[in-house]
C-alpha positions in Angstrom: 0.0 0.0 0.0 1.8 3.2 -1.2 -0.8 5.9 -1.9 1.3 8.9 -1.1 1.9 11.9 -3.4 5.3 13.2 -4.6 5.3 15.7 -1.8 4.9 13.0 0.9 1.3 13.9 1.7 -1.2 11.0 1.9 -4.0 11.9 -0.4 -7.6 10.9 0.6 -8.6 9.5 -2.7 -5.7 7.2 -3.4 -5.5 6.1 0.2 -9.1 5.0 0.2 -8.6 3.1 -3.0 -5.6 1.4 -1.5 -7.5 0.5 1.6 -10.2 -1.1 -0.5 -7.7 -3.1 -2.5 -6.0 -4.3 0.6 -9.3 -5.3 2.1 -10.2 -7.4 -1.0 -6.9 -9.1 -0.8 -7.5 -10.0 2.8 -10.9 -11.6 2.0 -13.4 -8.8 2.6 -16.1 -8.8 0.0 -17.2 -5.2 0.5 -15.4 -2.1 1.6 -16.5 1.6 1.7 -15.7 4.7 3.5 -17.9 7.3 5.4 -17.1 10.5 7.2 -16.8 10.1 11.0 -19.8 12.2 12.1 -22.3 12.1 14.9 -25.3 9.8 14.4 -28.9 10.5 15.1 -29.6 8.5 18.3 -33.4 9.0 18.3 -34.2 5.4 17.4 -31.6 3.9 19.6 -32.8 5.9 22.6 -36.4 4.9 21.8 -35.3 1.2 21.6 -33.8 1.4 25.1 -36.6 3.5 26.6 -39.1 0.8 25.5 -37.0 -2.0 26.9 -36.6 -3.7 23.5 -33.0 -4.6 24.2 -34.3 -7.3 26.7 -31.4 -8.1 29.0 -28.6 -7.1 26.8 -27.4 -4.4 29.2 -24.2 -3.6 27.3 -26.4 -1.8 24.8 -27.1 0.9 27.4 -23.4 1.5 28.1 -21.1 3.9 26.3 -23.9 5.6 24.3 -21.8 8.6 23.6 -19.2 6.5 21.9 -21.8 4.5 20.1 -23.4 7.6 18.6 -20.2 9.5 17.8 -17.0 7.8 16.6 -15.1 11.1 17.5 -15.8 10.2 21.2 -14.6 6.6 20.7 -11.5 7.8 18.9 -10.8 11.5 19.5 -9.9 13.2 16.1 -11.7 10.6 14.0 -12.2 11.7 10.5 -13.3 8.4 8.6 -15.0 5.1 9.2 -14.0 2.3 7.0 -16.9 -0.2 6.7 -16.3 -3.8 5.7 -18.4 -6.8 5.0 -17.7 -10.6 4.5 -20.3 -12.8 2.8 -21.2 -16.0 4.5 -23.9 -17.8 2.5 -23.1 -21.3 1.5 -25.4 -23.9 -0.1 -24.5 -26.6 2.4 -25.9 -25.1 5.4 -27.7 -27.3 8.0 -31.2 -26.7 9.2 -31.9 -25.2 12.7 -28.7 -23.3 13.0 -28.3 -19.7 11.7 -26.1 -19.7 8.6 -23.5 -17.4 10.0 -23.0 -19.7 12.9 -22.3 -22.9 11.0 -18.6 -22.5 10.6 -15.9 -20.9 12.7 -16.5 -18.1 15.2 -16.3 -15.1 12.9 -14.9 -12.9 15.7 -11.7 -14.8 15.5 -10.9 -14.8 11.8 -12.3 -11.4 11.1 -10.3 -9.8 13.9 -7.1 -11.3 12.5 -8.0 -9.8 9.0 -8.8 -6.5 10.6 -5.5 -6.3 12.4 -3.7 -7.1 9.2 -5.5 -4.4 7.4 -4.8 -1.9 10.2 -1.1 -2.8 10.0 -0.9 -2.3 6.2 -2.7 1.0 6.5 -0.3 2.1 9.2 2.6 1.3 6.9 1.2 3.8 4.3 0.4 6.4 7.1 2.7 6.0 10.0 1.4 7.5 13.2 -2.3 7.3 12.2 -4.8 6.2 14.9 -7.0 3.4 13.9 -9.6 1.5 16.0 -10.7 -1.9 14.6 -14.0 -3.5 15.6 -16.1 -6.4 14.6 -19.1 -6.7 17.0 -16.8 -6.0 19.9 -16.9 -2.2 20.4 -19.7 0.4 20.8 -19.9 0.9 16.9 -23.1 1.1 15.0 -21.8 -1.1 12.3 -24.9 -1.4 10.2 -25.4 2.4 10.1 -21.8 2.9 9.1 -22.0 0.3 6.4 -25.1 2.1 5.0 -23.4 5.4 5.1 -20.3 4.0 3.4 -22.3 2.7 0.5 -22.2 -1.0 1.1 -26.0 -1.3 1.1 -29.1 -0.2 2.9 -31.0 -1.2 6.0 -34.1 -3.2 5.3 -37.4 -3.3 7.1 -36.1 -6.2 9.2 -33.2 -4.0 10.5 -30.5 -5.9 8.6 -28.1 -4.5 6.1 -29.0 -5.5 2.5 -26.4 -5.5 -0.3 -27.1 -5.9 -4.1 -24.3 -8.6 -4.3 -24.9 -10.7 -1.2 -28.3 -9.8 0.2 -28.1 -9.7 4.0 -25.8 -12.7 4.2 -22.9 -10.6 5.4 -21.0 -9.9 8.6 -19.7 -6.4 9.3 -16.6 -4.8 10.7 -15.2 -1.3 10.8 -12.0 0.7 11.2 -12.5 4.1 12.8 -9.5 6.3 12.0 -8.1 9.9 12.2 -7.0 9.7 8.6 -9.0 11.5 6.0 -10.2 9.1 3.4 -12.4 9.9 0.4 -16.0 9.0 1.4 -18.4 6.9 -0.8 -22.0 7.7 -1.7 -24.7 5.9 0.2 -26.9 3.6 -1.8 -30.7 4.2 -2.1 -33.0 2.0 -0.2 -34.2 -0.7 -2.6 -36.8 -2.4 -0.5 -39.6 -0.3 -2.0 -43.1 -1.6 -1.0 -41.8 -5.1 -0.3 -42.3 -6.2 3.4 -42.0 -10.0 3.0 -39.6 -10.1 5.9 -42.1 -8.9 8.5 -44.8 -11.7 8.4 -42.0 -14.3 8.0 -40.9 -13.6 11.6 -42.4 -16.5 13.6 -42.8 -14.5 16.8 -43.8 -11.0 15.7 -40.4 -9.6 16.8 -40.1 -7.3 13.7 -42.0 -4.0 14.0 -41.2 -2.6 10.6 -39.0 0.2 9.4 -36.0 -1.6 10.8 -37.4 -1.8 14.4 -36.9 -5.0 16.4 -38.3 -6.2 19.8 -35.5 -8.5 21.2 -37.9 -9.7 23.9 -39.6 -11.8 21.2 -36.7 -12.5 19.0 -35.6 -16.2 18.7 -32.0 -15.0 18.1 -32.0 -13.3 21.5 -33.5 -16.3 23.3 -31.3 -19.0 21.8 -28.1 -17.1 21.9 -28.1 -14.2 24.5 -29.6 -15.9 27.5 -29.7 -19.3 29.3 -33.0 -18.4 31.0 -36.2 -20.4 30.3 -37.8 -19.5 27.1 -41.4 -18.3 27.4 -43.9 -21.0 26.7 -45.6 -19.0 23.9 -42.4 -18.7 22.0 -41.3 -22.4 22.4 -43.2 -23.8 19.4 -41.4 -21.4 17.1 -38.1 -22.1 18.9 -38.4 -25.8 18.1 -37.4 -24.8 14.5 -34.3 -22.9 15.5 -31.7 -24.3 18.0 -29.4 -21.3 17.6 -30.3 -18.0 15.9 -33.1 -17.6 13.3 -32.9 -16.8 9.5 -36.6 -16.7 8.7 -36.7 -13.1 7.8 -33.7 -13.4 5.6 -35.0 -16.5 3.9 -38.1 -14.5 3.0 -36.3 -11.5 1.5 -36.1 -11.4 -2.4 -32.7 -9.9 -2.3 -31.5 -13.2 -0.7 -32.7 -15.6 -3.4 -29.5 -15.7 -5.5 -26.6 -14.6 -3.3 -22.9 -15.2 -4.2 -21.4 -18.1 -2.3 -19.0 -17.2 0.5 -15.4 -17.2 -0.6 -13.9 -17.9 2.8 -13.5 -21.5 3.9 -14.1 -20.5 7.6 -17.9 -20.6 7.0 -17.9 -24.4 6.1 -20.2 -26.2 8.5 -18.4 -27.6 11.6 -19.1 -31.0 13.2 -21.2 -29.6 15.9 -23.9 -28.5 13.5 -24.1 -32.0 12.1 -25.4 -33.3 15.5 -29.1 -34.1 15.9 -31.0 -32.2 18.6 -31.1 -35.4 20.7 -27.3 -35.5 20.6 -26.9 -31.8 21.4 -29.3 -32.1 24.3 -27.3 -35.1 25.7 -23.9 -33.5 25.6 -21.8 -33.7 28.8 -19.9 -30.5 29.8 -16.7 -32.1 28.5 -18.3 -32.9 25.2 -19.8 -29.4 25.0 -16.4 -27.8 25.5 -14.8 -30.1 22.8 -17.6 -29.7 20.2 -18.3 -26.0 20.7 -14.7 -24.8 20.8 -14.1 -22.3 18.0 -17.8 -22.3 17.2 -20.3 -19.4 17.6 -22.6 -22.0 19.3 -20.4 -21.7 22.4 -21.9 -18.3 23.1 -25.3 -20.0 24.0 -23.6 -21.7 26.9 -23.9 -25.3 28.0 -27.4 -25.1 29.5 -28.6 -22.6 27.0 -27.7 -24.8 24.0 -29.2 -28.0 25.7 -32.4 -26.1 26.5 -32.8 -25.0 22.9 -31.9 -28.5 21.6 -34.6 -29.9 23.8 -37.2 -27.7 22.1 -35.8 -28.9 18.7 -36.9 -32.4 19.7 -40.5 -31.3 18.9 -39.5 -31.2 15.2 -37.2 -34.2 15.4 -39.5 -36.6 17.2 -39.0 -40.3 17.5 -37.6 -42.7 20.2 -34.3 -40.7 20.5 -36.2 -37.5 21.3 -38.2 -39.2 24.0 -35.2 -40.8 25.5 -33.3 -37.6 25.6 -36.1 -35.9 27.5 -36.3 -38.7 30.0 -32.6 -38.5 30.7 -32.8 -34.7 31.3 -36.0 -34.5 33.4 -33.9 -34.6 36.6 -31.0 -32.5 35.2 -29.2 -30.2 37.8 -30.1 -27.2 35.7 -33.7 -26.2 36.5 -34.1 -24.6 33.0 -33.0 -27.8 31.3 -35.1 -30.1 33.5 -38.3 -28.0 33.2 -37.8 -27.8 29.4 -37.3 -31.5 29.2 -40.5 -32.2 31.1 -42.5 -29.7 29.0 -41.2 -31.3 25.7 -41.8 -34.8 27.0 -45.5 -33.9 27.7 -46.0 -32.8 24.0 -44.1 -35.8 22.5 -46.5 -38.0 24.5 
């Protein structure tokens, strides 16, 4: 990366082009630049005021940094938005597509650090803050502002090339980079994603109620899942892709280029096997997988509900083995499922 001018000054246009070229070389599918400016926090504050974040208390912390990258990184002038496509045709049912392979935090952070080092070689002394779902950065909004796509009615970033099957990352920097133009919203009158949500968690215009979202219940908490949501949860052991599957922009996405998204052995396991894992087996199978985030009891609880769709003798036996489990959440769920399996 050598975008400097003859007088030694780093020019915003060539530097932005060089960053994008390096990002592609490192496996990022999309890259754009936005000016580091304050964001309108009205919707975020309404989201929190209405309690729609459920028990994700971290969303209430560091609001100033979340809404202004110049607070996160004093002197910030640019935000580099990046995306990696993860759709593959060999995905297994019941597990969100993004979670079928390796934990994306691990391999995207490595690529981000490499991109940061290459940028620093071109602009020594620059300040650069990398993040992929690990800092108070509104990644979807920055991706929209940087021209990667637009935010759909289900609140996800949609891109022309990959639909919403993308994971996002950012670099906040004090370097001046030539910004990209935002894309227009191409959803139009389509709202197919909204009725596709099995629990009514999507409120339209990008608004979500996490308290009804299957992704929240199967990933973010090990608590007992409310009974009215359990029938829908039986279809999804970890995460939920229903609104994405319904979106017309997701019908013909490009296949992920990174091998990291290839399904790992843990997603091959039937729900009866997942529910019956020992702590040692869970540690071995979940190591390096996003499913680890659900926790031992959380994954077993959700897998038990998946027995409603799996059925058969193995499902009934799995419930019987766990009806007296030390975890109250697991044992109660096992008894509830057993009654419905007859």
